[in-house]
Backbone as JSON Lines, residues from 0, in Angstrom:
{"i":0,"aa":"M","n":[0.81,-0.95,-0.24],"ca":[0.26,0.05,-0.36],"c":[0.89,1.5,0.06]}
{"i":1,"aa":"A","n":[1.88,1.47,0.9],"ca":[2.8,2.8,1.01],"c":[3.4,3.12,-0.82]}
{"i":2,"aa":"T","n":[3.85,1.48,-1.72],"ca":[3.35,1.94,-3.11],"c":[2.73,2.63,-3.62]}
{"i":3,"aa":"N","n":[1.77,2.13,-3.01],"ca":[0.19,3.07,-4.23],"c":[0.52,4.23,-3.44]}
{"i":4,"aa":"S","n":[0.53,4.51,-2.47],"ca":[0.13,6.41,-2.28],"c":[1.07,6.88,-3.04]}
{"i":5,"aa":"S","n":[2.41,6.05,-2.6],"ca":[4.18,7.32,-3.23],"c":[3.85,7.55,-4.91]}
{"i":6,"aa":"S","n":[2.62,6.49,-5.86],"ca":[3.12,6.74,-7.27],"c":[1.72,7.81,-7.16]}
{"i":7,"aa":"S","n":[0.89,7.51,-6.4],"ca":[-0.27,8.64,-6.61],"c":[0.2,9.99,-6.23]}
{"i":8,"aa":"A","n":[0.86,10.37,-5.35],"ca":[1.79,11.27,-5.07],"c":[2.69,11.41,-5.76]}
{"i":9,"aa":"S","n":[3.36,11.04,-6.81],"ca":[4.09,11.08,-7.3],"c":[3.0,11.81,-8.77]}
{"i":10,"aa":"T","n":[2.43,11.15,-9.47],"ca":[1.63,11.18,-10.36],"c":[0.48,12.62,-10.12]}
{"i":11,"aa":"S","n":[0.11,12.9,-8.36],"ca":[-0.24,14.46,-8.66],"c":[0.61,15.16,-8.91]}
{"i":12,"aa":"T","n":[1.69,15.16,-8.61],"ca":[3.04,16.14,-8.35],"c":[3.27,16.48,-10.06]}
{"i":13,"aa":"S","n":[3.66,14.76,-10.73],"ca":[3.89,15.09,-12.55],"c":[2.42,16.03,-13.08]}
{"i":14,"aa":"A","n":[0.84,16.17,-12.42],"ca":[-0.07,16.75,-12.83],"c":[0.44,18.43,-12.01]}
{"i":15,"aa":"A","n":[0.96,18.89,-11.81],"ca":[1.22,19.65,-11.29],"c":[2.15,20.62,-11.8]}
{"i":16,"aa":"D","n":[3.01,19.92,-12.18],"ca":[4.2,20.6,-12.78],"c":[3.91,20.52,-14.6]}
{"i":17,"aa":"S","n":[2.98,19.61,-14.55],"ca":[2.5,19.68,-16.44],"c":[1.6,20.92,-16.62]}
{"i":18,"aa":"K","n":[1.13,21.02,-15.28],"ca":[-0.06,22.46,-15.46],"c":[0.58,24.13,-15.75]}
{"i":19,"aa":"S","n":[1.88,23.98,-14.43],"ca":[2.8,25.03,-14.41],"c":[3.11,25.57,-16.13]}
{"i":20,"aa":"A","n":[3.96,23.98,-16.7],"ca":[4.54,23.95,-17.71],"c":[3.3,24.52,-18.64]}
{"i":21,"aa":"D","n":[2.14,24.26,-18.82],"ca":[1.57,24.48,-19.94],"c":[1.24,26.92,-19.57]}
{"i":22,"aa":"T","n":[1.48,26.98,-18.16],"ca":[1.55,28.57,-18.19],"c":[2.48,29.0,-18.59]}
{"i":23,"aa":"G","n":[3.61,27.74,-18.71],"ca":[5.28,28.38,-18.62],"c":[5.46,29.31,-20.48]}
{"i":24,"aa":"A","n":[4.46,28.92,-20.99],"ca":[4.5,29.22,-22.24],"c":[4.55,31.2,-22.29]}
{"i":25,"aa":"L","n":[3.81,31.51,-21.42],"ca":[3.69,32.82,-21.66],"c":[4.56,34.17,-20.31]}
{"i":26,"aa":"E","n":[4.87,33.04,-19.52],"ca":[5.68,33.69,-18.4],"c":[6.77,32.21,-17.95]}
{"i":27,"aa":"T","n":[8.04,33.18,-18.48],"ca":[9.21,32.88,-18.5],"c":[10.19,33.33,-17.77]}
{"i":28,"aa":"T","n":[11.59,32.25,-17.05],"ca":[12.45,33.36,-16.6],"c":[13.09,34.24,-17.72]}
{"i":29,"aa":"K","n":[13.06,34.03,-19.21],"ca":[13.88,34.83,-20.64],"c":[12.9,36.12,-20.45]}
{"i":30,"aa":"G","n":[11.8,36.25,-19.66],"ca":[10.66,37.41,-20.56],"c":[9.05,36.93,-20.19]}
{"i":31,"aa":"G","n":[7.99,38.13,-20.49],"ca":[6.51,37.24,-20.09],"c":[6.14,37.96,-21.38]}
{"i":32,"aa":"T","n":[4.73,37.1,-21.84],"ca":[4.34,37.51,-23.36],"c":[2.82,38.09,-22.7]}
{"i":33,"aa":"T","n":[2.25,39.72,-22.97],"ca":[1.46,39.47,-23.27],"c":[-0.08,39.04,-23.98]}
{"i":34,"aa":"I","n":[-0.86,39.23,-24.0],"ca":[-1.81,38.67,-25.37],"c":[-2.38,40.17,-25.32]}
{"i":35,"aa":"A","n":[-2.91,40.59,-25.93],"ca":[-4.18,41.67,-25.79],"c":[-4.94,41.3,-26.45]}
{"i":36,"aa":"D","n":[-5.88,42.26,-26.0],"ca":[-8.06,42.01,-26.2],"c":[-8.44,42.05,-27.86]}
{"i":37,"aa":"V","n":[-7.29,42.46,-28.27],"ca":[-7.89,42.68,-29.97],"c":[-7.43,41.13,-30.49]}
{"i":38,"aa":"V","n":[-6.44,40.71,-29.76],"ca":[-6.02,39.33,-30.62],"c":[-6.99,38.24,-30.95]}
{"i":39,"aa":"V","n":[-7.06,37.5,-29.03],"ca":[-8.13,37.11,-29.0],"c":[-9.76,37.58,-29.32]}
{"i":40,"aa":"S","n":[-9.85,38.54,-29.6],"ca":[-11.26,39.3,-29.95],"c":[-10.85,38.36,-32.07]}
{"i":41,"aa":"K","n":[-10.48,38.63,-32.05],"ca":[-9.77,38.07,-33.82],"c":[-9.94,37.13,-33.94]}
{"i":42,"aa":"I","n":[-9.39,36.44,-33.25],"ca":[-9.02,34.6,-32.95],"c":[-11.2,34.28,-32.59]}
{"i":43,"aa":"A","n":[-11.35,34.21,-31.27],"ca":[-12.66,33.95,-31.58],"c":[-13.65,34.57,-32.41]}
{"i":44,"aa":"G","n":[-14.03,35.66,-33.38],"ca":[-14.46,36.18,-34.32],"c":[-13.99,35.01,-36.01]}
{"i":45,"aa":"I","n":[-12.63,35.06,-36.16],"ca":[-12.57,34.42,-37.01],"c":[-13.03,32.66,-36.77]}
{"i":46,"aa":"A","n":[-13.17,32.07,-35.5],"ca":[-13.25,30.38,-35.1],"c":[-15.03,30.61,-35.54]}
{"i":47,"aa":"T","n":[-15.74,31.85,-35.38],"ca":[-16.71,31.98,-35.06],"c":[-17.7,31.4,-36.56]}
{"i":48,"aa":"R","n":[-16.97,32.47,-37.02],"ca":[-17.78,32.75,-38.91],"c":[-17.96,31.08,-39.23]}
{"i":49,"aa":"E","n":[-16.0,30.2,-39.09],"ca":[-15.91,29.2,-39.62],"c":[-16.68,27.55,-38.89]}
{"i":50,"aa":"V","n":[-18.14,27.73,-38.38],"ca":[-19.0,26.85,-38.08],"c":[-19.85,26.97,-38.59]}
{"i":51,"aa":"G","n":[-20.51,25.82,-39.24],"ca":[-21.56,26.25,-40.72],"c":[-22.76,26.42,-39.83]}
{"i":52,"aa":"G","n":[-23.41,27.3,-40.47],"ca":[-25.22,27.32,-39.8],"c":[-24.96,28.85,-39.1]}
{"i":53,"aa":"V","n":[-23.54,29.59,-38.55],"ca":[-23.23,31.03,-38.79],"c":[-23.41,31.61,-39.82]}
{"i":54,"aa":"H","n":[-24.66,32.16,-39.73],"ca":[-24.73,33.28,-40.61],"c":[-23.85,34.86,-40.82]}
{"i":55,"aa":"D","n":[-24.1,34.84,-39.61],"ca":[-23.61,36.58,-39.4],"c":[-23.01,37.09,-38.3]}
{"i":56,"aa":"V","n":[-22.06,37.31,-37.67],"ca":[-21.77,37.58,-35.81],"c":[-21.81,39.13,-36.38]}
{"i":57,"aa":"G","n":[-22.8,39.47,-34.55],"ca":[-22.79,40.9,-34.49],"c":[-24.52,40.83,-34.29]}
{"i":58,"aa":"G","n":[-24.86,42.09,-33.71],"ca":[-26.04,42.68,-33.41],"c":[-26.25,43.32,-34.89]}
{"i":59,"aa":"G","n":[-27.34,43.68,-34.5],"ca":[-28.27,44.73,-35.5],"c":[-27.31,45.8,-35.72]}
{"i":60,"aa":"A","n":[-27.03,46.9,-34.4],"ca":[-26.08,47.63,-35.33],"c":[-24.82,47.08,-35.57]}
{"i":61,"aa":"A","n":[-24.16,46.58,-35.06],"ca":[-22.77,46.35,-34.97],"c":[-22.72,45.89,-36.58]}
{"i":62,"aa":"R","n":[-23.24,45.35,-36.95],"ca":[-23.95,44.69,-38.38],"c":[-23.86,45.49,-39.13]}
{"i":63,"aa":"M","n":[-24.86,46.89,-39.03],"ca":[-24.59,48.66,-39.9],"c":[-23.72,48.86,-40.05]}
{"i":64,"aa":"V","n":[-23.39,48.89,-38.65],"ca":[-21.68,49.74,-39.32],"c":[-20.25,49.06,-40.11]}
{"i":65,"aa":"G","n":[-20.86,47.51,-39.78],"ca":[-19.92,46.16,-40.72],"c":[-20.1,46.67,-42.57]}
{"i":66,"aa":"V","n":[-21.43,46.89,-42.22],"ca":[-21.45,47.27,-43.81],"c":[-21.53,48.04,-43.98]}
{"i":67,"aa":"L","n":[-21.45,49.54,-43.76],"ca":[-20.74,50.81,-44.29],"c":[-19.73,50.4,-44.75]}
{"i":68,"aa":"R","n":[-18.54,49.96,-43.91],"ca":[-17.35,49.89,-43.37],"c":[-16.62,48.88,-44.81]}
{"i":69,"aa":"E","n":[-17.74,48.43,-45.37],"ca":[-17.01,47.46,-46.17],"c":[-17.65,47.66,-47.7]}
{"i":70,"aa":"R","n":[-17.73,49.15,-47.56],"ca":[-18.39,49.75,-48.37],"c":[-17.14,50.65,-48.81]}
{"i":71,"aa":"I","n":[-16.57,51.6,-47.93],"ca":[-15.16,52.07,-48.09],"c":[-13.91,51.66,-48.61]}
{"i":72,"aa":"P","n":[-13.55,52.39,-50.05],"ca":[-12.27,51.55,-50.23],"c":[-11.25,51.52,-50.32]}
{"i":73,"aa":"G","n":[-10.87,49.92,-49.74],"ca":[-9.51,49.66,-49.23],"c":[-9.77,49.43,-47.44]}
{"i":74,"aa":"A","n":[-11.17,49.42,-47.1],"ca":[-11.64,49.02,-45.69],"c":[-11.57,47.28,-45.69]}
{"i":75,"aa":"R","n":[-11.29,47.21,-44.55],"ca":[-10.8,45.85,-43.95],"c":[-11.98,45.08,-43.72]}
{"i":76,"aa":"T","n":[-12.81,44.06,-43.42],"ca":[-13.66,43.59,-42.46],"c":[-13.51,42.89,-41.37]}
{"i":77,"aa":"N","n":[-14.48,43.5,-40.39],"ca":[-13.95,44.01,-39.11],"c":[-14.18,42.43,-38.68]}
{"i":78,"aa":"V","n":[-13.17,41.85,-38.54],"ca":[-13.43,40.07,-37.37],"c":[-13.66,39.76,-35.96]}
{"i":79,"aa":"S","n":[-13.1,41.18,-35.24],"ca":[-13.8,40.99,-34.57],"c":[-15.0,41.08,-33.6]}
{"i":80,"aa":"Q","n":[-16.01,41.77,-34.94],"ca":[-17.46,41.83,-35.08],"c":[-18.34,41.49,-33.88]}
{"i":81,"aa":"G","n":[-18.86,41.85,-32.62],"ca":[-19.98,41.04,-32.24],"c":[-18.96,40.06,-31.92]}
{"i":82,"aa":"V","n":[-17.83,39.83,-31.27],"ca":[-16.89,39.67,-30.06],"c":[-16.6,40.6,-28.99]}
{"i":83,"aa":"S","n":[-16.97,40.2,-27.96],"ca":[-15.86,41.09,-26.68],"c":[-15.32,39.91,-25.59]}
{"i":84,"aa":"V","n":[-14.05,40.57,-25.15],"ca":[-13.47,39.42,-24.79],"c":[-12.71,40.64,-23.29]}
{"i":85,"aa":"E","n":[-12.6,39.37,-21.97],"ca":[-11.86,39.91,-21.24],"c":[-10.75,38.97,-20.71]}
{"i":86,"aa":"V","n":[-8.98,39.58,-21.13],"ca":[-8.67,38.75,-20.81],"c":[-7.11,39.08,-20.01]}
{"i":87,"aa":"G","n":[-6.82,38.11,-19.09],"ca":[-5.76,38.53,-17.85],"c":[-4.63,37.98,-18.57]}
{"i":88,"aa":"E","n":[-4.02,37.18,-17.13],"ca":[-2.58,36.93,-17.43],"c":[-2.4,35.03,-17.86]}
{"i":89,"aa":"R","n":[-3.66,34.68,-17.39],"ca":[-3.04,33.59,-18.57],"c":[-5.26,32.83,-18.78]}
{"i":90,"aa":"Q","n":[-5.75,33.26,-18.53],"ca":[-7.55,33.31,-18.67],"c":[-7.85,34.52,-19.51]}
{"i":91,"aa":"A","n":[-9.1,34.18,-20.63],"ca":[-9.65,34.79,-21.15],"c":[-10.73,34.46,-21.17]}
{"i":92,"aa":"A","n":[-12.02,35.16,-21.1],"ca":[-13.43,35.16,-21.2],"c":[-13.87,35.72,-22.46]}
{"i":93,"aa":"I","n":[-14.74,35.09,-23.31],"ca":[-15.06,35.66,-24.38],"c":[-16.85,35.6,-24.27]}
{"i":94,"aa":"D","n":[-17.3,36.93,-25.19],"ca":[-19.09,36.95,-25.02],"c":[-19.11,37.1,-26.54]}
{"i":95,"aa":"V","n":[-19.8,36.01,-27.47],"ca":[-20.53,35.99,-28.58],"c":[-21.66,36.34,-29.29]}
{"i":96,"aa":"S","n":[-21.94,37.18,-29.72],"ca":[-23.3,37.68,-30.26],"c":[-23.32,37.56,-31.69]}
{"i":97,"aa":"L","n":[-24.62,36.28,-32.42],"ca":[-24.83,35.73,-34.17],"c":[-26.0,36.04,-33.81]}
{"i":98,"aa":"I","n":[-25.77,35.52,-35.52],"ca":[-26.96,35.31,-35.81],"c":[-27.44,33.54,-36.51]}
{"i":99,"aa":"A","n":[-27.81,32.93,-36.39],"ca":[-28.16,31.77,-36.76],"c":[-28.44,31.65,-38.54]}
{"i":100,"aa":"E","n":[-28.23,30.26,-39.13],"ca":[-28.89,30.4,-40.13],"c":[-29.8,29.6,-39.89]}
{"i":101,"aa":"Y","n":[-31.76,29.63,-40.59],"ca":[-32.65,29.11,-40.23],"c":[-33.24,27.45,-40.34]}
{"i":102,"aa":"G","n":[-33.55,26.88,-39.61],"ca":[-33.51,24.97,-39.25],"c":[-32.29,24.67,-38.82]}
{"i":103,"aa":"V","n":[-31.04,25.55,-38.25],"ca":[-29.77,24.68,-37.68],"c":[-30.52,25.11,-36.32]}
{"i":104,"aa":"A","n":[-30.27,23.72,-35.3],"ca":[-30.59,23.23,-33.85],"c":[-29.42,24.25,-33.1]}
{"i":105,"aa":"I","n":[-29.78,25.17,-32.63],"ca":[-29.1,26.56,-32.18],"c":[-29.09,25.76,-30.84]}
{"i":106,"aa":"H","n":[-28.77,24.6,-30.28],"ca":[-28.12,24.56,-28.9],"c":[-27.27,23.84,-29.53]}
{"i":107,"aa":"E","n":[-27.31,23.08,-30.52],"ca":[-26.2,22.44,-31.63],"c":[-24.88,23.05,-32.11]}
{"i":108,"aa":"L","n":[-25.42,24.16,-32.65],"ca":[-24.19,25.36,-33.21],"c":[-23.82,26.31,-31.96]}
{"i":109,"aa":"A","n":[-24.4,26.2,-30.76],"ca":[-23.69,27.24,-29.69],"c":[-22.65,26.84,-29.5]}
{"i":110,"aa":"Q","n":[-23.03,24.62,-28.51],"ca":[-21.87,23.69,-28.46],"c":[-20.8,23.63,-29.49]}
{"i":111,"aa":"A","n":[-20.59,23.89,-30.88],"ca":[-20.25,24.14,-31.43],"c":[-19.03,25.1,-32.0]}
{"i":112,"aa":"V","n":[-19.85,26.62,-32.17],"ca":[-19.0,27.15,-31.77],"c":[-18.21,27.68,-30.49]}
{"i":113,"aa":"R","n":[-18.89,27.01,-29.62],"ca":[-17.78,27.19,-27.77],"c":[-16.79,26.85,-28.88]}
{"i":114,"aa":"Q","n":[-17.03,24.9,-28.9],"ca":[-16.05,24.29,-29.17],"c":[-15.29,24.37,-29.96]}
{"i":115,"aa":"N","n":[-15.17,25.22,-30.62],"ca":[-14.05,26.27,-32.37],"c":[-13.69,27.34,-31.77]}
{"i":116,"aa":"I","n":[-14.05,27.87,-31.28],"ca":[-13.63,29.46,-30.1],"c":[-12.4,28.56,-28.85]}
{"i":117,"aa":"I","n":[-12.79,28.1,-28.26],"ca":[-11.86,26.98,-27.3],"c":[-11.07,26.77,-27.85]}
{"i":118,"aa":"A","n":[-10.77,25.79,-29.01],"ca":[-9.24,25.25,-29.54],"c":[-8.89,26.38,-29.89]}
{"i":119,"aa":"A","n":[-9.62,27.41,-30.66],"ca":[-8.75,27.87,-31.66],"c":[-7.47,28.71,-30.49]}
{"i":120,"aa":"V","n":[-8.03,30.01,-29.78],"ca":[-7.73,31.02,-28.6],"c":[-6.8,30.23,-27.51]}
{"i":121,"aa":"E","n":[-6.97,29.03,-26.93],"ca":[-6.51,28.38,-26.43],"c":[-4.95,27.99,-27.43]}
{"i":122,"aa":"G","n":[-4.89,26.74,-28.48],"ca":[-4.48,26.35,-29.37],"c":[-3.55,27.74,-29.34]}
{"i":123,"aa":"M","n":[-3.43,28.74,-30.15],"ca":[-3.17,30.29,-30.64],"c":[-2.1,30.55,-29.59]}
{"i":124,"aa":"T","n":[-3.07,30.95,-28.34],"ca":[-2.3,31.81,-27.75],"c":[-1.88,30.77,-25.85]}
{"i":125,"aa":"G","n":[-2.03,29.49,-26.13],"ca":[-1.99,29.3,-24.63],"c":[-2.64,29.38,-23.58]}
{"i":126,"aa":"L","n":[-3.31,30.34,-23.76],"ca":[-4.42,30.64,-22.22],"c":[-5.91,30.36,-22.08]}
{"i":127,"aa":"E","n":[-5.61,30.25,-20.86],"ca":[-7.24,29.15,-20.62],"c":[-8.37,30.2,-20.85]}
{"i":128,"aa":"V","n":[-9.0,29.13,-21.3],"ca":[-10.83,30.33,-21.93],"c":[-11.73,29.33,-20.7]}
{"i":129,"aa":"T","n":[-11.99,30.4,-19.83],"ca":[-12.8,30.05,-18.48],"c":[-14.19,30.35,-19.1]}
{"i":130,"aa":"E","n":[-15.19,30.81,-19.92],"ca":[-16.71,30.64,-20.54],"c":[-16.5,31.29,-21.95]}
{"i":131,"aa":"V","n":[-17.13,30.75,-22.7],"ca":[-17.82,31.57,-23.98],"c":[-19.51,31.26,-24.17]}
{"i":132,"aa":"N","n":[-19.6,32.95,-24.32],"ca":[-21.13,32.78,-23.56],"c":[-21.59,33.66,-25.27]}
{"i":133,"aa":"I","n":[-22.85,33.02,-25.21],"ca":[-23.33,32.94,-26.95],"c":[-24.91,33.69,-26.71]}
{"i":134,"aa":"E","n":[-24.56,34.47,-27.36],"ca":[-25.38,35.4,-27.91],"c":[-26.95,35.16,-28.71]}
{"i":135,"aa":"V","n":[-27.13,34.2,-29.34],"ca":[-28.08,34.02,-30.74],"c":[-29.11,35.72,-30.52]}
{"i":136,"aa":"T","n":[-28.83,36.96,-31.08],"ca":[-29.72,37.6,-31.55],"c":[-30.5,37.62,-32.82]}
{"i":137,"aa":"D","n":[-30.55,36.67,-33.69],"ca":[-31.33,36.39,-35.14],"c":[-31.24,35.05,-36.09]}
{"i":138,"aa":"V","n":[-32.63,34.48,-35.87],"ca":[-32.59,33.55,-37.39],"c":[-32.6,33.89,-38.5]}
{"i":139,"aa":"F","n":[-31.32,33.96,-39.58],"ca":[-31.68,34.69,-40.76],"c":[-32.34,33.67,-42.26]}
{"i":140,"aa":"L","n":[-34.07,34.21,-42.32],"ca":[-34.43,33.31,-43.71],"c":[-33.84,33.21,-44.57]}
{"i":141,"aa":"P","n":[-34.29,32.41,-45.57],"ca":[-33.83,32.18,-46.76],"c":[-34.55,33.08,-47.56]}
{"i":142,"aa":"G","n":[-34.43,34.21,-48.17],"ca":[-34.75,35.18,-49.37],"c":[-34.36,36.27,-48.45]}
{"i":143,"aa":"D","n":[-34.43,36.32,-47.34],"ca":[-34.34,37.88,-46.41],"c":[-32.85,39.07,-47.15]}
{"i":144,"aa":"E","n":[-32.37,38.12,-47.65],"ca":[-31.01,38.92,-48.54],"c":[-31.35,39.56,-49.7]}
{"i":145,"aa":"D","n":[-32.21,39.02,-50.48],"ca":[-33.0,38.83,-51.6],"c":[-33.82,40.17,-51.67]}
{"i":146,"aa":"E","n":[-34.69,39.93,-51.11],"ca":[-35.27,41.52,-50.58],"c":[-34.05,42.13,-50.26]}
{"i":147,"aa":"D","n":[-33.58,42.74,-49.49],"ca":[-33.09,43.89,-49.16],"c":[-31.7,44.14,-50.55]}
{"i":148,"aa":"E","n":[-31.68,43.07,-50.98],"ca":[-31.16,43.73,-52.47],"c":[-32.11,44.43,-53.53]}
{"i":149,"aa":"Q","n":[-32.81,44.08,-53.41],"ca":[-34.13,44.57,-54.23],"c":[-34.61,46.04,-53.44]}
{"i":150,"aa":"D","n":[-34.44,46.09,-52.7],"ca":[-35.0,47.09,-51.93],"c":[-33.8,48.37,-52.24]}
{"i":151,"aa":"Q","n":[-32.43,47.8,-52.13],"ca":[-31.43,49.04,-51.9],"c":[-31.37,49.41,-53.42]}
{"i":152,"aa":"G","n":[-31.9,48.0,-54.53],"ca":[-31.05,48.7,-55.75],"c":[-32.46,49.7,-56.59]}
{"i":153,"aa":"T","n":[-33.64,49.11,-56.13],"ca":[-35.04,49.89,-56.26],"c":[-34.73,51.48,-56.16]}
{"i":154,"aa":"S","n":[-34.81,51.85,-57.11],"ca":[-34.93,54.02,-56.75],"c":[-36.05,54.13,-56.21]}
{"i":155,"aa":"S","n":[-36.31,55.2,-55.53],"ca":[-37.81,55.77,-55.02],"c":[-38.53,56.08,-55.79]}
{"i":156,"aa":"E","n":[-38.11,56.35,-57.16],"ca":[-39.46,56.68,-58.28],"c":[-39.95,55.62,-58.12]}
{"i":157,"aa":"T","n":[-39.07,54.33,-59.02],"ca":[-40.49,52.99,-59.27],"c":[-40.99,52.26,-58.34]}
{"i":158,"aa":"R","n":[-40.94,52.45,-56.74],"ca":[-41.59,52.3,-55.66],"c":[-42.9,53.32,-54.94]}
{"i":159,"aa":"S","n":[-42.37,54.36,-55.78],"ca":[-43.3,55.24,-54.88],"c":[-44.85,54.88,-56.1]}
{"i":160,"aa":"R","n":[-45.99,55.16,-55.25],"ca":[-47.59,54.43,-56.01],"c":[-47.82,55.64,-56.81]}
{"i":161,"aa":"V","n":[-47.52,56.44,-56.13],"ca":[-48.19,57.83,-56.52],"c":[-47.07,59.29,-57.41]}
{"i":162,"aa":"Q","n":[-47.96,59.73,-58.46],"ca":[-47.13,60.72,-58.73],"c":[-47.47,62.37,-58.52]}
């Protein structure tokens, strides 16, 4: 029995050593690494968009600003739109707001987005993701985009019923 307890003690010591080795990538004897909020936000935004069933990321106001930004020549798409993060020395918490495609099981979509974000952020930064909160703000219905494009392309003269 004495051998058993000593082997379990060495196992728990090894687990503690591997835990400190995980965070060792950000803090070493040669210096420390700080990861900015915007870095985690961009990674989470891209990871969210990679999941099938996500139509768009962000709420109404954020998406409207994004549409305006995309119309400016030379402007880049804001990949962190709809994502807010809180980053500490070793951990990160992430909030994502998204629009789901109609017909997708929202609870499964949320789980897939959550897993993809955690894998991407932890894999790229070494930070521990403590939570990923997902807010589904709308469901995209097929044909919604076509109607919006027709409204934008139609002048006020052709829409007017009275002259």
